[in-house]
N, C-alpha and C positions, 0 to 999 in steps of 0.2 A: 106470440109474446117478441120474435124475433123483429117485427114489425114495429112494436112497442118500442124497442129497445132502442132501434134504429130510430124511429121520428124523434124522440130524447135526446139519440146524440146530435139531432141536425136542429134541436132546438125548436122542437114542439112541446110545448105544457101537456099535461095530464088531460088538463080539461080540452085542449084543441086535439089531443090524439081520440078522444072521446067519443068528441063531435066526429073525428073521420070513420070513427068504427059502426057509429049509429048508422042503422037504416031508416029512409024516410023518403018521403016524397021530392019534387022538384024545387021546392024550397030551401031546403037542406041539402040536396043534391048543389043549388047556386050556392049556400053559405060554403059547403065545401071545398068549392069550385076555388071558390073567391081567396078562402085558406090557404089553399096550393099554390097558388097563384104568388101570394105573397111570398108565401116560404121560400118559394122559386126562385123569385127574384132576388131575396134575400141569401139565399147561398149562391146564385152565382154572384153578386158582389163577394160575398167572404172567400169563395173561389179563387177570384180577382183579386182581391187584398194577399191572400195567402203566395199566388203564381208570384205575384212584385215583390213579396218578403223573400221567398226562394231566388230569385234575380240578386237582390241585395245580398244576401247570403255567400252566393256564388260568388259575387263579387270581391266581396271580404275575402272568401278563402281563396281566391286566388292571390290575391292579396297578398297575405300574409306567405302562401306558399312561395311567391317572387320574394318578398322581404328575407324567406331563411334560407332562400336557394344563393339569393346577391350576398348576404352578410351573415350567415350562421353565426356564431355567437355571439356576433355584435349585433343580431338585429333588434330593430325594437318596432314593435308588434304595430300596423298602421290601423287595428283597430280600435286598439287601446285609446291609441293620439288621436283619432277622430274622435272618439266619445269622452273626451276631454278636454276636443278642439285646441289642443298642440301640434298636431301633424308635422308642418313645416319645423316649429320648435324643436320637435325629437328628432327630425331627422339632421337639423343642424347640430344636435349633444353627441350624437353616433358621428359625424365627421371632426367635429373637433376633438375629439376623442381619438382619430387618426394619423 
Protein backbone atom coordinates (compact mmCIF):
# COMPACT_ATOMS: atom_id res chain seq x y z
CA UNK A 1 0.00 0.00 0.00
CA UNK A 2 2.85 2.43 0.82
CA UNK A 3 4.46 1.77 -2.56
CA UNK A 4 1.20 2.55 -4.35
CA UNK A 5 0.76 5.88 -2.53
CA UNK A 6 4.36 6.88 -3.16
CA UNK A 7 4.10 5.94 -6.81
CA UNK A 8 0.91 8.00 -7.18
CA UNK A 9 2.57 11.00 -5.50
CA UNK A 10 5.40 10.74 -8.00
CA UNK A 11 3.05 10.83 -10.96
CA UNK A 12 2.47 7.16 -11.77
CA UNK A 13 -1.04 6.37 -12.98
CA UNK A 14 -2.91 3.43 -11.46
CA UNK A 15 -2.47 1.50 -14.72
CA UNK A 16 1.28 2.10 -14.58
CA UNK A 17 1.40 0.98 -10.94
CA UNK A 18 -0.61 -2.13 -11.81
CA UNK A 19 2.00 -2.90 -14.47
CA UNK A 20 4.82 -2.44 -11.99
CA UNK A 21 3.25 -4.82 -9.49
CA UNK A 22 2.41 -7.53 -12.02
CA UNK A 23 4.71 -10.50 -12.24
CA UNK A 24 5.89 -11.75 -15.55
CA UNK A 25 8.75 -12.66 -17.81
CA UNK A 26 11.48 -10.78 -19.61
CA UNK A 27 9.14 -8.82 -21.91
CA UNK A 28 7.16 -7.46 -18.97
CA UNK A 29 10.41 -6.74 -17.13
CA UNK A 30 11.61 -4.68 -20.13
CA UNK A 31 8.36 -2.69 -20.09
CA UNK A 32 8.75 -2.03 -16.37
CA UNK A 33 12.39 -1.05 -16.91
CA UNK A 34 11.43 1.41 -19.66
CA UNK A 35 8.62 2.91 -17.59
CA UNK A 36 10.90 3.31 -14.58
CA UNK A 37 13.57 4.95 -16.74
CA UNK A 38 11.08 7.48 -18.09
CA UNK A 39 9.66 8.22 -14.66
CA UNK A 40 13.12 8.58 -13.15
CA UNK A 41 14.08 11.05 -15.88
CA UNK A 42 10.85 13.00 -15.28
CA UNK A 43 11.55 13.05 -11.55
CA UNK A 44 15.10 14.32 -12.11
CA UNK A 45 13.72 17.13 -14.29
CA UNK A 46 11.14 18.05 -11.65
CA UNK A 47 13.79 18.04 -8.93
CA UNK A 48 16.02 20.34 -10.97
CA UNK A 49 13.09 22.66 -11.59
CA UNK A 50 12.28 22.69 -7.87
CA UNK A 51 15.92 23.47 -7.03
CA UNK A 52 15.89 26.42 -9.45
CA UNK A 53 12.64 27.70 -7.95
CA UNK A 54 14.10 27.30 -4.45
CA UNK A 55 17.02 29.52 -5.49
CA UNK A 56 14.56 32.14 -6.79
CA UNK A 57 12.56 32.06 -3.55
CA UNK A 58 15.76 32.32 -1.49
CA UNK A 59 16.87 35.34 -3.53
CA UNK A 60 13.46 37.01 -3.12
CA UNK A 61 13.54 36.38 0.62
CA UNK A 62 16.96 38.02 0.86
CA UNK A 63 15.74 41.00 -1.17
CA UNK A 64 12.74 41.43 1.13
CA UNK A 65 14.89 41.15 4.25
CA UNK A 66 17.35 43.72 2.91
CA UNK A 67 14.56 46.13 1.92
CA UNK A 68 12.91 45.85 5.32
CA UNK A 69 16.22 46.22 7.15
CA UNK A 70 17.25 49.29 5.13
CA UNK A 71 13.89 51.07 4.89
CA UNK A 72 11.67 49.74 7.69
CA UNK A 73 8.12 51.11 7.45
CA UNK A 74 9.00 52.91 4.20
CA UNK A 75 10.00 49.66 2.48
CA UNK A 76 8.62 48.85 -0.97
CA UNK A 77 8.46 45.11 -1.50
CA UNK A 78 10.90 44.30 -4.32
CA UNK A 79 9.10 41.05 -5.11
CA UNK A 80 5.71 42.72 -5.56
CA UNK A 81 7.32 45.51 -7.57
CA UNK A 82 9.07 42.95 -9.75
CA UNK A 83 5.78 41.14 -10.33
CA UNK A 84 4.21 44.39 -11.49
CA UNK A 85 7.27 45.22 -13.63
CA UNK A 86 7.69 48.42 -11.65
CA UNK A 87 10.79 47.74 -9.57
CA UNK A 88 12.67 50.90 -10.65
CA UNK A 89 9.56 53.11 -10.32
CA UNK A 90 8.75 51.74 -6.88
CA UNK A 91 12.19 52.69 -5.62
CA UNK A 92 11.86 56.13 -7.15
CA UNK A 93 8.55 56.75 -5.37
CA UNK A 94 10.12 55.80 -2.05
CA UNK A 95 13.00 58.21 -2.65
CA UNK A 96 10.57 60.95 -3.67
CA UNK A 97 8.75 60.62 -0.30
CA UNK A 98 12.00 61.12 1.63
